Each structure stands twice: as C-alpha cells, then as structure tokens.
N, C-alpha and C positions, 0 to 999 in steps of 0.2 A: 505850460500849455495844457495843464491838467484840469479837467472838470469832473465833478462828481454828479452822477445822475441817480436819483432815488429809484427811477423806474428799472434800472438794471438790477438792483437788489430785489425788487418786487418780483421780477420775472424769474430770477433764480430760485427764490424761495417757493415758487409754485411747485418745483419738482425736487427740492432737496432740503432737508432740515439742517444740513451742514452750514457752518458759518464761514463765509469766504471774505477775504479782502478783495474787493473788486473795484475797478475804475474804468471809466471811458476816458481815453486820452485823445485829445484833438491836436492836430499838427497843421501848420501851414507848409505846404509842399507844392512847388511849381504853381504858386498863385491860387491854390485851392485848399480848402479845409479837408484834411484826411483824418480818419478816426480808427481806433482799435480798442478792443476790450481786453483788459488784463485781469487775470485771476491768480491770486496767491493761495497756495495750500494752507488751510487753516491751522494744520498741525505744526507748521514751521514758522508762523508769524512773519516777521520781516527780517529773518536771519539772512546773512550774506551767503553767497556761494551756491545758490540753488540753480539747477538746470532750467532751461526754457524750451517749450515746445510751441512753435507756431502751427496753427491749423488754418489753412487757406481755403476759402470758399470756392464753390463750383461756379460755372458760367450761369448767369442769370440768378444766382443765389446771392445772399448777403452774409456778412459776418454774424449778424444776429440769428439768421435762419440756421447757419452752420452750428453756432453755439447751442441753439435750442434743440437741434436734431441729433448731433453727435455727442454733446455733453462731455467733451474731452476734459473739461475742467473738473468734473466729478472724479474721473479716474486720476487726474493729476493731484487732486486733494488726497487720495488714498496712498499714492506712492511718493509724492513730494516734489512735483515740478510745477513751475509757473506756466500757465496756459495763456497764449495770446491769439486773439481772433482779429486780424486786421481786415480793413475794407479796401476794395479797389477804388480807383479815383471816382468812378461813377457809381460806386457801392457794389457793382455786380460783375465787372469784367476785368480780369487781370491782363496786363500786357505781357503775356507769358510766351509768346510765339505761336499761340493757338490761332492768331489772326492770319497766319500764312495760308490758312484755308479760308477763302473768301466767304464761306458760310458762317464763320464765327468772328466777326470784326470786333476789335477792342480799341480803346483810346490809346493814343501814342504817348504814354506816360512812362516816367522812370520809376517803375515799381520796385526794382532792385534797390535803388537809392532810398526809397521810402522804407523798405524793410530794414536797411542799414541804419536809418535814422531812429527807428523804433529800438533797435539794439543799443544804440548810444544812450537812449533814454532809460532803458532797463539797467544798463551799467550804472548810470548816474543815480537812479532812484533806489535800486535794490542790490547793487554790487553782485550781480549774477555771476555764475561760473562761465566765463567767456569761452572755455574749452568744451562746454556742453550746451550749445545752442543748436536746436534741431528744427527742421521744417517738414511738415507733412501737408497733404492737401488732397482734395476730392475733385476729380475731373480737371477743370481748368486750374484748380489749386494744385493738382498734381503736376501739370505742365509747369506751373510757376515754381514749385519746389525744385523741379529738375533744372529750371533756369537759374535758380539761386545756387545750385551745386556748381554750375559752370561759370557763374559770374560773381558770386559772393563767397567763394570757397575759403577765403581768409577768415570768414566770420561764422560760417555754417559748418557744423561738425558732421552731420549726416542728414539724409533726407529720405522721405517715403512718399510714394505716389499711389493713390488708389484710383483706378480708371483713367489715368493720364499717362501720356507718352511724351517723348521729346520732339520738338519741332526741328525741321531741317536747319533753320537759321540759328536756333540755340545750339544745335550740334556743331555747326560750322564755327561758332564763336565760343565754344566751350574752352575756357582758358584757366581753369583752376590750377594753382601751383602745387596742390597736394591731392592725394586721393580723398574723395568724399564718399564714404559708404552709402549704398542706396538699396532701398527695398521697394519692389513693385508688387501690387496686387491687381490682377486684371482678369476679367471674365472672357472666356473664349467666344461667348455669344453676345458680347457688348454691342448694342445696336447704334451707339453714338460715337465711340472711339474704337474702331475695329481692331481686333487683336492682331490680325494678319496684315494690317496696313491697307494701302491703296487709296487713302484719302489725301488730297493735295496738301503738301507742306508738312505732313506728319509722318514720323517714323512708325513702323510696326512695333509691337512689343519686343519681338526678337531683335530687331535692329537697335532698339533702345538699350536692351540688355547688353548687346555686343559692344556698344559705345561705352557703357558704364564699366564693363569688364576691362576694356583697354585702359580707361582712365584710372582704374583702381588696381591695375596689375594683377587681375584675377584670371589667369589664363588656364588654370587647371580644369579638369573635368568636374562637373558639378556633383555634389552630394545630393542624392535624390531621396525624398521622403514622400510616401503616399499617406496623406493625413487621414486618420480614421473618419469614416463616413458616419458621424454622430447622428445627423438629422437625415433620415431617409426620405423626408417629404420636401426638401428644399430644391430638388431638381438639379443638384450640382454636387461635384466632388472637388477635392483640392490636391494638387501636387506641388510640393515645395522643392525648389532647386537652389542650392547654396553654392556660390562660387567664392572661393577664398584666395587671398594673395599668398605668394610663396612663403612670406614671413608671418602670415596669419595676422596681419595688422589691419586689413581691410576686407570687406565682404560686399558682394552683390547678391541679393536674394530675390527670387521670383516666386510668388504664390500664384500658380496658374489655376484659376477656378474653372474647371471643365463644366461647361453649360451655364456659367455665371453671366449675369447681365451687368448693366451700368449702375452698380449699387455698392455700398460700403458693407462688407460682410458683418453680420450679426448686429446691424443697426435696426432701428424701428422700421416697420413696413412702409413702403411708398406705394400706395394703391394696391394693386394685385400683383406687382412684380415680385417674383420669388427672390429671397435673399439667402445666401449661403449662411448656415449656422454651424459649420464644422470648425471655423476659426472666428475669433473675435479680432477684427482688424486693428482696433485701438490698442489692445493688449499686445498683439504681435509687433506692432510698430514700436511701442515703448520697450519691449524686450529686446528689440533690435537696437534701438537708439542707445540704451543704457550701457551697451558694450563699448561705446566709443566716446572719448578715448579710453583705452584700457586703464584700469586703476593703477597698474604698475608702470604705465608709460610716463617717463620723465619728460618734462619740457626741455626742448633742445636749448633754449635760452630762457632763463628766468632769474629774478632777483629774490633775495631773502635777507633777513637780519637787518631790517631798516632801523636806524637809530637817529635821534635828533639831539642837539646839544642843549636845548632848553624846552621846557613844556609850557612856560608862561612867558609872554612877551608884551611889552607896552604897545598899544595900538599905533601902528604907523611909524614906530621908532626903532624897535629892536629887530635884529635879523636872526633867523634860525637856520642852522645848517643841517642838512640831511645827508646820510650816507647809506649805501646798500652794498651787499656783496652779490656779484653777478656770476651765474653758472653759464658758461659758454664754451663747453668742451669741443664743439664742432667748429669754433672760431668763425661764427657767422657774423655778418654785418648787423649791428644792433643800434637801436636808439632808445634811451631811457628818459623818462620824464616823471615829475612829481605833480600830481593833480590835487589842488587844494579846494576843499568844499567846506561850507559853513554848516551850522547845526541843522539847517533846513534842507541840506543836501544840494544847495546851489553851488555850482562850480565857480570859484573865484579866480583861479589862476592855474596855469600849466607851465612848469619850469623845466627846461631841459637839464639833464644831468650829464656829467662829464667824467672822463677818466684820463685827465691830462696832468694830474698833480697840482692843479691850480684852483680847484673848486672843492676843497675840503674832502678830497677823494683818495687820500693816500698818495701813492706814487704813480706816475704815468705808466699806463700799460698793465697795471696789476688788476686784480679782480674787484677792487673797490671803486664805486662810482659815487659822485656827490654833487651837491648844489647848495646854494645859499639864497634865501629869499627874505623879503621884508614882511614883517607881521602885518596883516591887513589893517586898514586904518580905523575899523570899527571894533566895538567890543563884541566878541562872539566866541563860540567853541568851534574848533576846526578839526578836520581829519585830513590825513595825507594818504592818498592812494598812489602806489608806484606802478607804472606801466613799462613793460619791456616789449619793444617791437623787434621781431626777428625779420630783418629785411629779406634775407634769402628765402625764408619759408612763407613770407606774407602773412604771418600770424603774430599775435601778441598775447601777453600774459599779464594779469593784474594781481597785485597784492592789495585787496580791498582794505581800507582803513588801517594801513600799516602803522601809522602813528597818530597821536592826538596832541593838540596844543590849544592854548587858550589865550585870548587877549582881554578877557573879561576880568573884572576885579580891580585891584587885588582884594582878596578876602582876608580879613584880619580877625584875630581873637582878642577880645577885651574882657578882662576879668581880674579876680583877686590873684595875688601871688603870695605864697606862704614862705615867709622869711624868718619867722620866729622859731626859737628852739622848740622842737616838738616834745610833748610829754608822752612818755611811753604808754601805749594802750589807749590814748585818746584819739578822737577822730575830728576831722574838720570838713565842713561843707564848703565847697568852692562853687561860686556862681560865675558864669562867664557868658559873654555874648559873641555871636558871630556877626560880622558886619561886612557888607559888600561896599567897598569904597570906590567902585567904578561909577561911571556917570549914567549908564543907560542899561546895560545888558543884565539879564538874569543869568547867574552862574549856576550851572546844573550839577546835580550829583555831589554836593559838598559833604565831606566827612571830616570829623575831628578825631584826632588820636591824642589821648591823654597819656602823659609820661611823667613818672616821678624820678627826679634826679637824686633823691636820697634813697640809698639802698635799704634803710631801715623802715621806709614808709611804703605802703602798698595802696593801690587804688582798689577800693572795694566795689565800685560800680563798673559797668562795662568800660573798657579802655578805648573802644572805638564807638563813636556815636554818629549815626547817619542824620545829617541835618536836612538834606533834600535840596530843593532849588531855592 
C-alpha cells in the first residue's frame, strides 16, 4: 500500500539540507483511504531496531501542517528515531474522546486500530524496535496519545501530551495491562483546554495526572523542579513535577507552564500568542521517552539463538526446520511464531512454533521451541523473524531477521581443475565462471572462496572474491 510522492521530498528540502528517507503510506481502513508520512533518520539508513515516535496532529490541523510546523523528523534525524505523522480519517479530527464535549465533534472511527495497523507496517518494512514505540501529540493529538496509552498499551511504550487531557470515556475504559509512562505539558492560561477543567466530558490536568499516577503505580510525592526562567519576555515560567513508581520503573511527569497558552513550547510563533522558551517540548519529550524501557530491563519472555537446518532449499520441495531458545523465567503463557518474508519484505507465511518434542524442538517442556515449514514455491531470498507473544503481559518481542535462507539457484562454479604434478616455483592461472542454474530469480550477494587442497601450493590472489548479484 505504499506510494512515493515527490512533493513530500520537495517540501522537506525547503527547510533542511539533510537527506531523509521519506514516504507517504496509504492504507485502506474501514472503507476509506488513510495516510501517514514516515521519515527515517538519514544517519541510520534502513537498519533494524530503530525506535519510533508518532506525532499526532491537533484538532482542525493535518499531518502535513504538524510536520511543517513542529519538524519532529529533523530532531529525529539528529538522535536516531523514525518519525511518523498519521492523518485522522477526515484528515483533521482524531476520534480521541474529545468529542465527549459537543463543541468538538469527531468522526466515529477506529483510530486506535489504524495506529496499530501502521505499527504492523513499520515492523514489516523496517524491523523497528517494538519495545520502543512512542506517541506524542498536540491538543487533540494529545487526547489521542492518552487514548492509545489506555487502549493500545501492549504496543505503545510511553506517551506525551501537549495541551491535551484525558476524556471521561477514555478514563472509564483505560485498560492497559502494564504501566505506560506519561508526560504532560500544559499551560495554566490555556484558553481551549482549561487547566483546571470544567469543560464537558474532559478531565482537568490534575485529574489526568491522578489517573496516570494510579495506572503507573506512582504514589510517592513528586520531585519538584523550578525550571530556570531563561526567556524573560515569554510571559510564562515552568514548574516540573516528577512522580516515580516505587521500583523506579515508570514515571508520570507534568510540566506546568505558569501563564502558558495553548501552544507547543519553543515552537515557531503562531500569530501574537506568546510561546514559552524556557523548555523545548520536543527535546523534553524525547529525553523522557528514551528512558523506557530501561536499557537494563530484560524482556520477561523472549527468544534467542535461532538456528535452521539448511540455508538453501529447492523451491516448494524441501522443508526447513527452525529452533529457538526461550527465556521465560516468570513461567508466563506464551506463543511463538516464525514469520517468513521475501527479499522485498513481503510477508509469505507465519508458522506457529511448539515445545512438545514433536516439532524439531528438543524435549517437551524444555526451553527449546521449534517448527518445520516448506520452502516457498518460487526462487527468492528469504528472512525469518521470530516473534514471542507474552500472553500475561499483553506484549511481544521480535528477533528481526533471525535467520536467512534461499530457494534461488543453485549457483555453481565451472572452471579449470589443476590435477597435474606442480612444478616447484611455477604458477598457474585458473579461469572459472559462476553460473546461476535457477530458472528465474537473481541470486544476491554471491561470494566465491578459493581453496588449495595441496599444502605446497598457495593462492596468490585474493582467496575471497565478491561476485555481486
């Protein structure tokens, strides 16, 4: 469902000389075409395991306007995260719970499911770090990020809201199975989303913080920081309140902007509205996100040491067995699967893995899981991704591109063989050819290794030759 639009590239180049990998992705969702804009950091190329930051637009805004105004992807390029700007179903209004106030109606769409669909595509295309998927948003985008925390907590690691609070309906249906760290930035003089509440269907900032503290087990008194008043002309100051869990594994943070309006701190001016310059909201959000999960935090359930019994198989004829070792010290209920993708990243199959002693998995009940599958019927290069689902936690862990195999070829070497008695000190030039005896596919990344079986003879050229595709 991916389309490339040159206009996206032209717009970005207007304000940055940096080179981005960028795409507009179109999806069919609930009978409508939905879009999002995806930016990869140029310094990281297409490497696997990158974090992702969603930036959700405000009410009556669009993904493009948010991108052009906040430029989160420029910051993402400098620190190394993928930036995603999705659009609401009518391009401008998220079904975030904000419509519980009749003054701000929204379409009745499954926007939580749409964000989950984008995450699936990011996993398929880029092998993102599924433990570092974050969502932030401005105004209605903040409402939506808070809704994702409560409804998509198995896929979202942490959230941030600027000028947005939680709605009563979202609060009543907040059902995340794990703590979702949250950061709020809100002005006390916000004329659109009142700091102290009183607007139909919407919580106040303090009520939102209280709910988040309960969900994150952050019951201790806050650490209070009075942020230095760097800009004396922005008509506002900032107080930072940090609530931490007893085990210091989760946090809720509030940046209370005294005198602040309905704006993103340190962004470009919007008319004559004063904007706080004592903090940079984008940097504060990323500094918060990157703490979670902790680099030292082990996955409760995860697989490692993936191995296969063959790396080459005849198309549609040979079977390949896969085994992995599972870490499951908490003895949670788990489900493992192997995801097969071709050289273009297209998913070909998903095979369940077992630990019953019958699926090339060792003994029943041990730590080894396995499965066997038939080589796809066409010639291609394939990758195997292993997915571990923790049923108790509602989370999952991926080993991106755990193994590789090919059904292309076979590739054979045709050349001279030296069988005559060598003359000491003489040399012989050997010519050989590499041939793909397959029917259709290009075999990628071919290398030839030359080896002398006579210990008195040496290879004077390079013994490894890169052939290419």
